[in-house]
DRENPAKE-71675 format. One record per residue (C-alpha): residue in three letters; x, y, z. Coordinates in steps of 0.5 Angstrom, whole numbers, padded with zeros to 4 digits, always signed. Layout:
alaXYZ
...
//
This chain:
unk+0028+0005-0030
unk+0027-0002-0032
unk+0021-0006-0032
unk+0020-0010-0025
unk+0013-0010-0024
unk+0011-0016-0029
unk+0004-0015-0032
unk+0001-0009-0029
unk-0001-0003-0032
unk-0002+0004-0029
unk-0009+0004-0033
unk-0011-0003-0029
unk-0008+0000-0023
unk-0012+0006-0023
unk-0018+0002-0024
unk-0016-0003-0019
unk-0016+0003-0014
unk-0022+0006-0016
unk-0026-0001-0014
unk-0022+0000-0007
unk-0026+0006-0005
unk-0028+0005+0003
unk-0035+0008+0006
unk-0031+0011+0011
unk-0024+0011+0015
unk-0024+0012+0022
unk-0019+0010+0027
unk-0023+0004+0029
unk-0023+0002+0022
unk-0016+0003+0020
unk-0014-0002+0026
unk-0019-0007+0023
unk-0016-0007+0017
unk-0009-0008+0020
unk-0012-0014+0024
unk-0014-0017+0017
unk-0007-0016+0015
unk-0004-0019+0021
unk-0009-0025+0021
unk-0008-0027+0013
unk+0000-0026+0015
unk-0001-0031+0021
unk-0005-0036+0017
unk+0000-0036+0012
unk+0006-0035+0016
unk+0008-0029+0012
unk+0015-0025+0015
unk+0011-0018+0014
unk+0011-0012+0018
unk+0004-0008+0017
unk+0002-0001+0018
unk-0004+0003+0017
unk-0004+0011+0018
unk-0009+0016+0018
unk-0005+0021+0013
unk+0002+0022+0018
unk-0002+0018+0024
unk+0000+0011+0025
unk-0006+0008+0028
unk-0004+0001+0027
unk+0003-0003+0027
unk+0005-0010+0027
unk+0011-0014+0026
unk+0010-0021+0025
unk+0015-0027+0026
unk+0021-0027+0020
unk+0020-0019+0019
unk+0026-0015+0021
unk+0027-0007+0023
unk+0029-0006+0016
unk+0022-0007+0014
unk+0020-0001+0018
unk+0025+0003+0014
unk+0021+0000+0008
unk+0015+0002+0011
unk+0017+0009+0012
unk+0020+0010+0005
unk+0013+0007+0002
unk+0009+0012+0006
unk+0012+0018+0004
unk+0011+0016-0003
unk+0004+0015-0002
unk+0003+0022+0002
unk+0007+0026-0003
unk+0003+0023-0009
unk-0004+0020-0006
unk-0003+0014-0011
unk+0000+0007-0009
unk+0007+0006-0009
unk+0007+0001-0015
unk+0002+0005-0019
unk+0008+0011-0019
unk+0013+0005-0020
unk+0009+0003-0026
unk+0008+0009-0029
unk+0015+0011-0029
unk+0017+0005-0032
unk+0011+0006-0038
unk+0014+0013-0039
unk+0021+0011-0039
unk+0023+0016-0033
unk+0027+0016-0027
unk+0022+0017-0022
unk+0027+0020-0017
unk+0030+0025-0022
unk+0023+0027-0024
unk+0020+0028-0017
unk+0026+0031-0014
unk+0025+0026-0008
unk+0031+0022-0005
unk+0031+0014-0006
unk+0034+0015+0001
unk+0027+0017+0004
unk+0022+0015-0001
unk+0021+0008-0004
unk+0017+0006-0010
unk+0016-0001-0009
unk+0010-0005-0008
unk+0006-0005-0001
unk+0004+0002+0000
unk-0003+0003-0002
unk-0007+0010-0001
unk-0014+0009+0003
unk-0019+0013-0001
unk-0026+0015+0002
unk-0032+0016-0002
unk-0033+0024-0002
unk-0027+0025+0001
unk-0021+0022-0003
unk-0014+0020+0000
unk-0015+0019+0008
unk-0010+0014+0010
unk-0005+0009+0008
unk-0004+0001+0008
unk+0003-0001+0008
unk+0006-0008+0008
unk+0013-0010+0007
unk+0017-0017+0007
unk+0015-0020+0001
unk+0017-0019-0006
unk+0014-0012-0008
unk+0008-0015-0013
unk+0006-0020-0007
unk+0006-0014-0002
unk+0002-0010-0007
unk-0003-0016-0008
unk-0003-0018-0001
unk-0005-0010+0001
unk-0011-0011-0005
unk-0013-0017-0002
unk-0014-0014+0005
unk-0018-0008+0003
unk-0022-0013-0001
unk-0023-0017+0005
unk-0025-0011+0009
unk-0030-0008+0004
unk-0033-0015+0003
unk-0034-0015+0011
unk-0037-0008+0011
unk-0042-0011+0005
unk-0039-0006+0000
unk-0037-0011-0005
unk-0042-0013-0010
//
């Protein structure tokens, strides 16, 4: 697999994920995370679809102007990767690139149903681990991921969880 993710490393992405641990994640909090993503998307006129899940349960979905039904397909495929691995989609892609492996062959999962493209972020809770997923589709994959990080960072800041 050729490198497509710029300067990310799996080690840096693992550290990033460790800084984005939520204090809790209930339905209302998942909706709040989705609303933050939508507000940023609207402010910047981004053609994105946003989804927040508690594992398989879709608790928030919005398709902003310029997004298409294809974004929903990408979201579903990204969600399956996060559900299967507990890691962000970009982490899985970067790790495969670093190892020089075909992620799909090595996992036995299909590219038709799974997408290791940025924009699927595991939502982890202190003491519980992986409990949900933030999904963004519509931008180039690195930008989808960075927007997701920005959304979670903003949510944590609002909760007083960032120093």
